[in-house]
N, C-alpha and C positions, 0 to 999 in steps of 0.2 A: 354587721352586727355581731358582737362576740359575747353573747350572754354567758354569765358565769354559772349556769345551772349545774355544772358538774362539781362546783365547790362544796366540800363537806361542811355543813353548817355547825357540826358539833363543837369544834374548837371555838367558834364564834359565839355559840350559845354559852359556852363555859366562860369566855371573856366577859360577856355581858352579865352573866350571873355573878361573877366575881365583882364586877363594877357595881352591881346593885348592892352587894354585901359591904363593899368597902368605900364607895363614893360618899363624900361628905354632904352631897346635896343632889337633888334631882338634876341640876344643871350638869354636874360631873358625870352622872349616869348617862344623860343624853349625849354628851360629848363622846363617851365610850361606845354608845350604841351606833353612832354615825359610821365609823369605819367598819364595824361588824356588818351593818346592812349593806354597805358598799361592797365588802368582800364577798358576801353571799349572793346578792342580787345585782349589784352594780347600780349606781345612780348618779345623775347629774345634779340633782337637788334632793335634799332631805329636809323635811320640816316636821315638827312635833307640835300639834295643836291640842289645847285643852278645850273641852266642850262643856258649856254651862247649859244644861237641859232646861233650866227654868227660863232663861232669857233667849235661848237658841243661838247665842253667840259662840264663836270659837276664837281662841286667842293663841297666837304663836309664842311658844316658849323656847323653841330651839330652831335654828336654821343653819344649813351648811353654806348659805349664801346671804350674809347679812346686808350686803349692798342692795340686792334685789328684793329680799324678803326679811326685813329686820324683825328682831324679837320684839314682841309687844303688839304686832299688827293684829287688829281685830276684824273679824268678818261677821256681818249681820246674818240673821237667820236666812237660810236659803231653802224655802219650802218647795222642794222638788222631789222627784222619785229618788234621786241620789241621796238626799238627806234621809228620807224614809228608810232606804236600804242600809245606808252606812251607820247613821247615828241612832235611829229608832230600832230597826231590826237587827242591828249589830252584825251586818254582813260586809265582807270586804268588797271593794269596788276596783275594777280594772278598766281603765280607759286605754284603748289600744292605739289611738291615732289622733291627729290634730282635730278632726271633726268631733271626736269624743270630748276633747279638752274644750273646744269652743262651745259645745252644747251645755256643759256643766258649769264651767268656771267663768265668772265675770271678769277675772284678770287674765283671760286666755292670751291676750296679746303679749303680756309680759312673760307668761309661761313659755309660749312658743318662741319668743325672742331668745330664750336661754337654751334653745335646742331640745326642749322637753316636749315630746309628742305622745308620751304614754305615762300613765300613772298607776300606782298601786296604793290605795288608801286602805289602811288596816285599822279597825276599831280597837281601842284599848278599853277592855270591859272588866268590871269588878262587881260581883254580886248582882249581875243582871243589869247594871247601869253603865252606860257609855261614859267614860271619863275623857276621852279624846281620841285622836287619831295619829298614827304614824303614816307619813306620806312620802313615798319615794317616786321620783320622776326620772325618765330617761328618753332615749330616742324612740321613734314609732315602733310598735310591735314588741317592745322589750319584755313586758310582763305577761304572764298567762296563769291559768289556774294551778299549774304545778308549783307556783311560788307561794300559794296561800298557806299550806300547812306550816312551812318554816316561818313565814311572816307572822302567823298567829302565835307561834312560840315566842318570838321576839316581843310581840304585843303583851303576852302574859308576863314576861320578865319585866316589862315596863310598868306594871301596875303599881308597885311601891313608889316609884318616882312620880307617877301621875297622882297618886293620893297626896303626896307632898305638894305637888303643884296646885291641886284643888284646894288644899288648906291655905296655901299662900294666896290664891285667887280670892278666896272667901275673906281672908284677913285684909286684903288690899281694897276690897269693895266696901 
């Protein structure tokens, strides 16, 4: 394992902030966020999901692997401690190994088939409401608590894009 924890996140925060200011859409912002997250944390898979608190559904608006996880994929409510922690209490979740992935995710076989045995889910929050999540996955043991502060900065930078996605979601429904 060659975790990138020594990577200075500041230039990547700057690149993402610039993308937020200049991207013509949330899609453009998320496309710029992907390589920044990869540079700072490393990931095999990155997805960005919008959360609809009223229905409990999440919907994928960005993916680094559209063959396995296409944009538009919806997940029904998952009433578990993971949901309470991540979406209601707005706390990041770290799954460290394949057992953690199996315990939480119904699509664990697909996740594991991609070589992903750890996950960092970061809630994107605005005014106390969870808008969605940033999800990065990699090999077992890849993420730990030291990743959370920088990940939360990226989530904060993602708020304008998620507000746009939420407006788009509302309009589409």
